[in-house]
N, C-alpha and C positions, 0 to 999 in steps of 0.2 A: 736070570741073576746078574749075568754080565750087563745087560742092557741097562736093569735098574740101577747098578752100581755106576755107570757111566753118567747117567742122568744125574744122580745124587752128586757126583765129583763135578759136573759142569756147574750144578746150582751153587755149590760151595764155592767154587772159584769166581763166580759172577758176584757173590756177596762180599767175599774179601777183597777182590782186586778190582771190580768194576769192568772186567773185560767184557766183550761182546761175543765170545766164542760160542755162547749156547743160544739156540734159538728159543724166544719167549713162547710160551703158553698160558692160557689163562688159568689152567690149574696148577702152575708152578709158582705164580705170584711172588716173583723173585725180587721185586721192587718193594722195599720196607721203607716208608716214610718216618722222618723224625722231624717235628716241627720244634724249633727254638726259639723261646721268648717272643711269641707272636704278638707283636705290639701294633702292627699296621693290618687293616683289613685285608691286604693283598695276599696275606698268608692263607687266609680262609678262602680266597677266590681260587687259589691252586687246587682246592678239593671241592669246588662247585660242581666238578665233574668227576665221575668214576673212570677208572681206567683199567682195563682187563689185566694188565701185568702188573698191577699196584696193590698189595694186600689192602684189605679195608681196615685193619688194625694200624693205628697211627699213634706213635709215641711222642707225647709233648712235654718239654721240659722248659720250665719258666717259673719266675717268682710268682707268688700269689698276688692277685690285685685285679683292678679293673680290665687292663688289657687281655689278661689270661680269660676272663669271664666273658668279655665281648667277643673273643675269637670262638670259644666254644659255643656260645650262642648261635653264632653265624653258621657253624659247621652244623649244629643241630637243626637249623632251619632247612638247610640243604637236605637232611636226611628225612625230614617230615613234610616235606613240600607234596604236592599232588602229582605234580608233572616231573617225571624221572626222578624220583627221590634217590638220594646217595645211601649207602650203608657204613658210612666211616664209625669206627669204634676208636674213641680217644682214650688212651691210657696217659693219665696225667701225672707228672712228678713236680711237686712244687717245693721251692727251698732256695736259700741263697746261694747254695753249691750246684744249681741247675746245670751249669755247663759243666762243671767236673763231672757230676754224676752221669751226664749224657755220654760223655768220652769214656768213662769207665764201663758202662753197661753196652754202649755200641749196639743197641737194640734194632737199629735199622741201617740202610747202606746209602740212603739219601736224605741229606738234612735240607730243610727248607726254612729259609730265614727271610723274615719281613718284618721290622720293627725298628725300634731305637737304633739309630746308626752310629751311636757314639763309639761302640766298641764292637761294630759288626765286622770290621777288617780282622780284628783279633778273633773273633769267633770263627770266622771263614778258615783263617790259617790253622787253628788248632784242630778244627775238623778234618781239614784235609791231611794234616799231618797224622791224625788217628785213621786215615785210610778210608774215610767216607766221603762220597760224593756230595757236592754242594750245588743246590740251585737257589740262588740268591736274588731277592728283589734288588731293583736299584735304590740308591746308590751304594756300591760296594766299598767307596772311600769318599770321605766328605772334606778332608783337610790335605792340603799339598805335603805336609809333614808325613803323611802316611801312605804316600804313594809308593815308596819303595817297600813298605809293608805288603800292600797289593801284589807288586811284583813278585815278591817271596811267596805270595799264595799260589801264583800259578807254578813257580819252581816246585813247591811242595806237591802241587797236583801231577805235575809231571813224574815226580820221583815216587810217588805212592800209586801211580797208574789209576789216578781217580779224576774225574771231570769237575771243572768249576765253570758255571754258566750263569749269567744274568739274564733276568727276566725282561726281554725287550717286547713288550705288548704292541708297540706301535708299528712294528713290521707287519702286523697282521690286519691293518686297518685297509680296507679294501681299496679306496683311493689312493692311499700312499703305495700300494703295491701297483696300481694301475699307472700312477705317475713314473714309478721306476721303469715299469714295462715300457712305456711310450718312449722315455728316455733313451732306451736301449734299440730304438728303431730309427737309425740315422737317416732314412729318407723322409722321415716325419718331423723329426726333433733336430736333425743336424747333429752338430757337436756341442757340448756344453760350453758355454761362455767362460772366460776367465774372470770376469767381473773386477770390481774395484771396491775399496772400503766403502765408498758412498754409493754403490750401486752393485751389490753382490751379485754373483751369478746365482747362488742358492740363498734363499731366504726362509726361515722356519720359525713360526710364532705360535706360542702355546699360552691360552689362558685358562687358568684353574680357579677353583673356589673352595674356600675353607669350610662353608655349610652347604652339603650336597646330601643326595639320597643315594644309598648303596644297597642293592638287593631288596628294593621297595620300602627301605627304613631310612629314616635320618640317621646320618653317620655321626657318631660320636667320637671325637678326636681326643687323643690322650693329651694332656696338657704340655707334655715334652714335646709334642709335634710342633710347638710354636717356639721351641728353643733351638736356635741354629748350632748350637754347640751338640745337641743330640740328632736332631733331625738333618741338619746340614742346610745352608743356604739355597734358595732356588737355583742359583747358577751351577752348583754341584748337585742338584737333585733332580728336578723335572728336564733340566737343559741335558741331564743324560740321554734321553730319549732323542732329544733334537740332534744332537752331536752324532749319535748312533745313526740316525737316518741320513744325516748328511754323508756319512761313510758308506752306508749301506746301499744308497741310492747312486751317489757319484761315481764310486769306485767299486761296483758289485763284485764280489768274491775275491777281491784283490787285497793281499797282505800290505798293510800300510806299517811304517816304521815312525814311530813317534819321536825318534832322534834327528830325523831327516825331512819329514814330510809336513811337519806342522810349524806354522809361523803365527804366533798370536799377535794381533793388531792393536785392539783396543777391548776393554772390558769394563763393565760398570755394574753396580747393585745398587737397590734402593729398597726401601721398606714398604708394608703395606700396614696400616694403623686397624686395630681392633680395640673397641671400646669394651668395658667390663661386660655390659650386656651382651654383646657379641660373642665374647670369649665364653660366657655362662652358657649361652645357647649353644654352643659347639662343644663344650667339654662337660657340661653339668655341674661346674665348679662355681662357687660364689666368689673367690677370690684368686688372684695371681699367685702361684707358688713362689716360694722365695727365689727360686733359681732363674725366674722370669724378671724379676724386679729390677734387674740390670737393663732391660729393655723397656722399661714403662717411663713414659714421659707425659707429665700432666695427665696422670690416670689413664692414659691409652697406650696399650702395648705395640710397639713398633718391631715388626718382624722382617728380616731381610730376606724376603721370599721371593724379590724380583731380581732378574739379571739379564745381561745381554753380552754376547761374545761375538766379536768380528775378528776373523781368522783366515790363513790361507792353509788349504789342505792340498797338497800336490800341485801348487800354484792356482788352485781354484779359490776365490774369495767366496767365504760364505758368512752367514749372518745367524744367529740363534737368539732368541729372547723369550723368556717365560715371564709371565704376570700372573699374580694371585690377587683375586677380588675376595670379598668376604662371601658374596651368595650371587648367584646367576639371576639375570631375568626371568620373569615367568615363562616357561616353555623352554627354556635355553639350559645349557650345560657347559662343561669344558668344550674348549673350541680351539680348532687348529687352522693356521694359514700357512700355506707353503708356495713358493715358486721355484721352479727351476727354469733358467733363461738359456735357450738353445740359439743356435744359429740360424734355425729354420722357422722355430715355434716356441713359445713359452707354454709350460705346464703348471697350472695355477689350481690349488685347492682352497676353495672358500667354504666357509662354515658358518654365516652369519643369518641374520632374520630373513633375508632372500631365499635362503636354501633351507628355511624352517630348522636352521641349526643341525642340518644334517650335512656332512662332508660331501662336497661335490667336486668334480675335476673337470677343467676346461682347458681346451686347447686353443691357442691364440697364435695364428700364423703371423710372422715377423712382416711389416709392411716392405722390407727391403727384398722380400721373395716373391717371385712370380707366382701370382695367385692360381692361375689355371694348373701351372706345374706342381703346386704344393697341395692343391685340392686332389688331384689325380693320384698323387703319392700317398696321401692320407688314405684314400680310398682302396687303393692297391695294398698297403701294409695292415690296414686295420685288421684284417682276418688273423694276422700273426698275433694279435692280442685276444681277439674273440676266441681263438682255439683253447686258450689258457683260462678265459673267463667266459664260459658260454652264457648267451643272454645279454652281454653287455652290447649298448649299441651307440650311435653318434646322433645327436640332435644339432641340427645347424641353426645357429643364433644370429649370425650375420655372414657376410661374405668370408670373413677372416676368423671367426670365433665359432667353435663347437662345444657343445656339452656332452662329456661322456656319461650316459645314462646306466645306472647299475640297478640291476633287480634287488628288490628288497631284501631277498635271503642272504645276500652278501653283507648287509649291514647288520652284523650279528652284535655287535655292541663290545665295548671296552671288557666288560665282565667276561665275556666268552673268550677273549684273546688269552687269557691266563691259561685255560685248557689248551689252548692251541700251542702256545709255547711249552707247556708241560708234555704234550705229545711230542713234539719235536725233540725235546730234551731226552724223552724216553726212547725214541729211535737212536739219539746220539750212544746212549748207554748200550743199547743193543750192538750198535757197530764198534763200541770200545773206544771211540775218539769223536772229537770236533771236527768240523772242517778246518782245514789248515789254516785258514785266514781268521777265525774267530779269535783266537787268543792274542795274536799281535794287534787286532783291532780294538778288542777289549781294552788292552793296555793304553793304546793310543786314544781312545775315548776318554779314560779317566785321567790321562796326563792333560787333555785339552781343558777338561772341566776344572781339576785342581789348579792348574796353573793360571787359569783364567779368574778363578777366586783370588789367588795370591795377587793377580795384576789389579783386580777391581778396588782390593784393600791398600794398595800402594798410594 
């Protein structure tokens, strides 16, 4: 009896406070998900995987409409697939008061939000104030005027002893992980160059596409996705990932202070045009809604989806840029380019036609470095990386260039990364805390993107 009472008390404390004091078991299922207004397919991707400590029942609160139905269809597809089907049971509430209803009922202890970003920061704050953990898709804030509101979210999380975490999937892409790992091998990489605005030490470029396939089906975008007042511009949306990677790779597990460590140098933004047939193919709508007409020029929708930021982080000059095209070439998809320039070698990720649109990492030894010594250092220190990533090998391309060859099973794809992020978050719930550097670095990241948007508009 005493043992059963203790287990019950532990479970109740975990639900109410989010503390990690009780060891999780599959039977306890102490994580109960809530999905709030799932307007983006990323909300469903969190549920593409089942998790032993997460209840199969998920409570969904949303307004009635296509966004909700598309979300439910994706979850149902995961439940009915032949390979490792999930067992989610979606309990849905629809109504204009969906937020208030969710806060009043508190049916779960972890809220997942991925959708219209216009009110997302407000949703996050109110959820945290109710004592519910939040796992949020990026971006958590899209305008500089709400940056202080986001800081208040982290204050609320601390006061209520709950966690706020954003979904940074790109940390789980294997070539990015390897680029970071090699940059931490000083005998191979040296130290990171400081760089200049015209020749940054770190460059990250991402190309995305409005019309694409997700989970084997053409993606239907909600019309509001093309409204920067609801989705956010590219410079505060996808650029969030790139800024995060600069911080994560250049200063691993170091706390950043946004008031001291960031110096914005230049920022710009520009539009991607979509004609009406493209808009119809992507959304299923025959006309532009009224809220998009402010962005229509000569019957063509102009979306501020592209952006570039050049800035210094703790003295290191970095450049991030995001580009949105309508549709990828045949056989291609979203692509990523990245370079980290070291005093001994450059680490470069390429993902073009030559790589068959699969990201590949290259090590290019600097001309100023003694070739024999550099080659010996690479061979001597490579086992440090190989221990963490068994099966990874080096292929010599020339005297000073090597390709890091990665077994296929490491290339699990963008959709699988949502499950990896969620598993990591579940571990943080178990521990009752995030790593100490995560919160200050999330604040630094969103300061960078929102202030860059402000600069780009000036």
